[in-house]
C-alpha positions in Angstrom: 0.0 0.0 0.0 2.9 2.3 0.8 4.3 1.8 -2.6 1.0 2.6 -4.3 0.7 5.8 -2.3 4.2 6.9 -3.3 3.4 6.1 -6.9 0.1 8.1 -6.8 2.0 11.0 -5.2 4.6 10.8 -8.0 1.9 10.8 -10.7 0.2 13.7 -9.0 3.5 15.7 -8.9 4.4 14.9 -12.5 1.0 15.3 -14.1 -1.4 17.3 -11.9 0.9 19.9 -10.4 2.1 21.3 -13.8 -1.6 21.6 -15.0 -2.6 23.4 -11.8 0.4 25.7 -11.8 -0.2 26.6 -15.5 -3.6 27.9 -14.4 -2.3 29.6 -11.2 0.6 31.3 -13.0 -1.8 33.4 -15.1 -3.8 34.5 -12.1 -1.4 35.4 -9.4 1.0 38.4 -9.1 4.7 37.8 -9.2 5.2 38.2 -5.5 2.6 35.5 -4.8 4.0 33.2 -7.4 7.5 33.5 -5.9 6.0 32.6 -2.5 4.4 29.5 -4.1 7.8 28.4 -5.4 8.8 27.5 -1.8 5.9 25.1 -1.2 7.5 22.1 -2.8 10.3 21.0 -5.1 7.8 20.0 -7.7 6.0 23.3 -7.7 9.4 25.1 -7.8 10.5 22.9 -10.8 7.3 23.5 -12.7 7.0 27.3 -12.2 10.6 28.1 -12.7 10.3 26.7 -16.2 7.6 29.2 -17.2 9.3 32.2 -19.0 6.3 34.4 -18.2 7.2 34.4 -14.5 10.4 36.2 -15.2 9.1 39.0 -17.4 8.4 41.2 -14.4 10.4 42.5 -11.4 8.2 43.9 -8.6 10.1 45.6 -5.8 7.4 48.1 -4.8 7.9 49.5 -1.3 10.8 47.0 -0.6 13.9 47.9 1.3 17.3 47.4 -0.2 15.7 47.7 -3.6 18.9 48.7 -5.5 20.9 45.7 -4.5 17.8 43.4 -5.1 17.4 44.8 -8.6 21.0 44.3 -9.5 20.9 40.7 -8.2 17.8 39.9 -10.1 19.0 41.4 -13.4 22.2 39.4 -13.0 20.3 36.1 -13.3 19.9 34.5 -16.7 16.2 34.0 -16.1 15.5 37.8 -16.2 17.3 38.4 -19.5 14.0 39.3 -21.2 12.3 41.2 -18.4 9.6 43.6 -19.7 8.3 45.3 -16.5 10.2 46.7 -13.5 8.3 48.5 -10.7 10.3 50.3 -8.0 7.4 52.4 -6.8 8.3 53.9 -3.4 11.1 51.4 -3.1 13.8 52.2 -0.6 17.6 52.2 -0.9 18.0 52.8 -4.6 20.0 55.6 -6.1 22.0 56.7 -9.1 24.9 54.4 -8.2 22.7 51.4 -8.5 21.4 52.4 -11.9 25.0 53.0 -13.1 26.0 49.5 -12.0 23.0 48.1 -13.9 24.1 50.0 -17.0 27.6 48.6 -16.8 26.9 45.1 -15.7 23.3 44.2 -16.7 22.8 46.1 -20.0 21.7 43.0 -21.9 18.9 42.2 -19.5 17.1 45.5 -20.3 16.9 45.2 -24.0 13.3 44.1 -24.0 12.1 46.4 -21.1 8.8 48.1 -21.9 7.7 49.5 -18.6 9.7 51.2 -15.8 8.1 52.7 -12.6 10.4 54.9 -10.5 7.6 56.6 -8.6 8.7 58.1 -5.3 12.3 57.1 -5.7 13.7 60.2 -4.1 17.4 59.6 -4.6 17.4 59.4 -8.4 18.7 62.4 -10.3 19.7 63.2 -13.9 22.7 60.9 -13.5 20.6 57.9 -12.8 18.0 58.7 -15.4 20.6 59.0 -18.1 22.1 55.6 -17.0 18.9 53.7 -17.0 17.3 55.2 -20.1 20.4 54.5 -22.2 19.7 50.8 -21.5 15.9 50.8 -22.3 15.6 51.7 -25.9 12.2 49.9 -26.3 10.6 51.5 -23.3 6.9 52.3 -23.8 5.8 53.3 -20.3 7.8 55.5 -17.9 6.6 56.9 -14.6 8.6 58.9 -12.1 5.9 60.9 -10.2 6.2 62.2 -6.7 10.0 62.8 -6.6 9.3 65.8 -4.5 12.8 65.9 -2.9 14.6 65.1 -6.1 16.1 68.6 -6.7 18.8 67.1 -9.0 16.5 66.0 -11.7 16.4 68.8 -14.2 15.3 69.7 -17.7 18.4 67.9 -19.0 17.4 64.6 -17.3 13.9 64.8 -18.8 15.3 65.4 -22.2 17.4 62.3 -21.8 14.2 60.3 -21.5 12.8 61.9 -24.7 16.0 61.2 -26.7 16.8 57.7 -25.5 13.2 56.4 -25.2 11.6 57.5 -28.5 9.1 54.7 -28.4 7.4 55.9 -25.2 3.6 55.7 -25.3 2.9 56.7 -21.7 4.8 59.3 -19.5 3.8 60.1 -16.0 5.5 63.2 -14.4 2.8 63.9 -11.8 3.9 66.3 -9.1 7.3 67.2 -10.7 7.1 70.9 -10.7 10.7 71.9 -11.4 10.8 71.4 -15.1 10.6 74.5 -17.4 9.6 75.0 -21.0 13.2 74.1 -22.0 12.5 70.5 -21.0 9.8 70.1 -23.6 11.6 71.4 -26.6 12.6 67.8 -27.7 9.3 66.1 -26.7 8.2 66.0 -30.4 10.5 63.0 -30.9 8.0 61.0 -28.9 5.8 60.4 -31.9 4.1 57.4 -30.3 3.1 59.2 -27.1 -0.5 58.7 -26.1 -0.7 59.4 -22.3 1.0 62.4 -20.6 0.5 63.4 -17.0 1.9 66.8 -16.1 -0.2 67.5 -13.0 1.5 70.3 -11.0 3.9 71.4 -13.7 3.8 75.0 -12.4 6.5 76.3 -14.8 4.9 75.0 -17.9 3.8 77.9 -20.1 2.0 78.1 -23.5 5.4 77.9 -25.2 6.1 74.5 -23.6 2.6 73.3 -24.3 3.0 74.3 -28.0 5.9 71.9 -28.1 3.8 69.2 -26.4 1.2 69.7 -29.1 3.6 68.2 -31.6 2.8 64.8 -30.1 -0.2 64.4 -32.3 -1.2 61.0 -31.1 -2.0 62.1 -27.5 -5.3 60.7 -26.2 -4.9 61.6 -22.5 -3.4 64.9 -21.1 -3.4 65.9 -17.5 -2.7 69.6 -17.1 -4.1 69.9 -13.6 -2.6 72.9 -11.7 -0.5 73.9 -14.6 -1.2 77.5 -13.6 0.8 79.4 -16.2 -1.2 77.9 -19.1 -3.7 80.0 -21.0 -6.0 79.7 -24.0 -3.0 80.0 -26.4 -1.5 76.7 -25.2 -4.7 74.8 -25.0 -5.8 75.9 -28.4 -2.5 74.6 -29.8 -3.2 71.2 -28.2 -6.8 71.3 -29.6 -5.7 72.0 -33.1 -2.9 69.5 -33.2 -4.0 66.6 -31.0 -7.3 65.8 -32.6 -7.5 62.3 -31.1 -7.7 63.6 -27.5 -10.1 61.7 -25.3 -9.2 63.0 -21.8 -8.1 66.5 -20.9 -7.8 68.0 -17.4 -7.5 71.8 -17.0 -8.4 71.6 -13.3 -7.4 74.7 -11.4 -6.1 76.8 -14.4 -7.5 80.3 -14.1 -6.0 81.6 -17.3 -8.3 79.6 -19.7 -11.6 80.9 -21.0 -14.4 79.7 -23.3 -12.1 80.3 -26.3 -10.2 77.1 -25.6 -13.5 75.2 -25.2 -14.6 76.5 -28.7 -11.3 75.2 -30.2 -11.7 71.8 -28.4 -15.3 71.5 -29.6 -14.2 72.1 -33.2 -11.2 69.7 -33.3 -11.9 67.0 -30.6 -15.7 66.8 -30.5 -15.7 63.3 -32.0 -13.1 61.9 -29.6 -13.3 63.8 -26.3 -15.0 61.8 -23.5 -13.8 63.6 -20.4 -13.0 67.3 -19.8 -12.2 68.6 -16.4 -12.6 72.4 -16.0 -13.2 72.5 -12.2 -11.7 75.7 -10.8 -11.3 77.3 -14.2 -12.9 80.6 -13.2 -12.5 82.1 -16.6 -14.8 79.5 -18.2 -18.4 80.6 -18.1 
C-alpha cells in the first residue's frame, strides 16, 4: 500500500501539479508566485520553467531595492524582463542604476515599462544611465519625486531622446521642469498618455511643443497654472484624437479654448475637467 501511495503522489506531482500551476501562474501576481515556489520542489521545478514568470520584477515599497534589482538582473532567467516596478522602493539611487548600465545592460533590451515613482534619490545621472539601456521603453513613470532637486530639464530630455518609443509618460507632481525641458518632446511620436499635473513652470510655449505629439489621447494639465487659452488651443488644433483633458485649477483659460476643443476634438473627447477654471463661463 505504501508503494502505491508513493506512486500516486509521484503521478500527482508529475501530471497534476504542472496543470494546476499553469492555471495559477496566469492569475497570481509575481510576489505571490514566488512565495508559491517555496511550497514544494515539484512546484518550484514547474513554475521556474515558465518564461512568463520572469518578465516582471516587482520591488514596490521594498527595502534594499537597489541591490535586489542588480541581483535579479544578474540572473539569466531575467534576460527578457519587460516590466520593472520600484514604486516607493527604498535604498535605490544613481549608483545602483549606473551599475545596472555597466553590468546588466543585456537584461534590459526588452524592457517596456519602468516605474520609479517616489524614488527620491534618483537624479539626472541615474535617469541617463537607466534610459540608455531601455531603448524599447513604452511606459515610464517617475511621479512624486518631491525631494529630487537634482532631476532637471536635462534629465527629462534624456528620456525623450533615449526612449523615443514611449507611449505613456507620468510626471505627476514634478514641478521643477521648465519649457526648456519640452523642446525635444516631439521625438515621442508614439506618445498617447501624458500626466503633467502640478507642472507649475509649464507655459504656453512649452505646451505648444507638447502639441507636436499628435497621437495624444490623454493629457493631464491639472494645476499647470501658467497655461492660458493659447497653449490649450495649440493642443486642440494638433491633438485631434484627444479623449481626456484636465484643465483643473487653471484660471488663465476661457471659453475660447473650449470652442477650439469642440471644433477639433468633439468626436473623440469623452472627459474634460474644468473645475476651478474661473475664466470659463
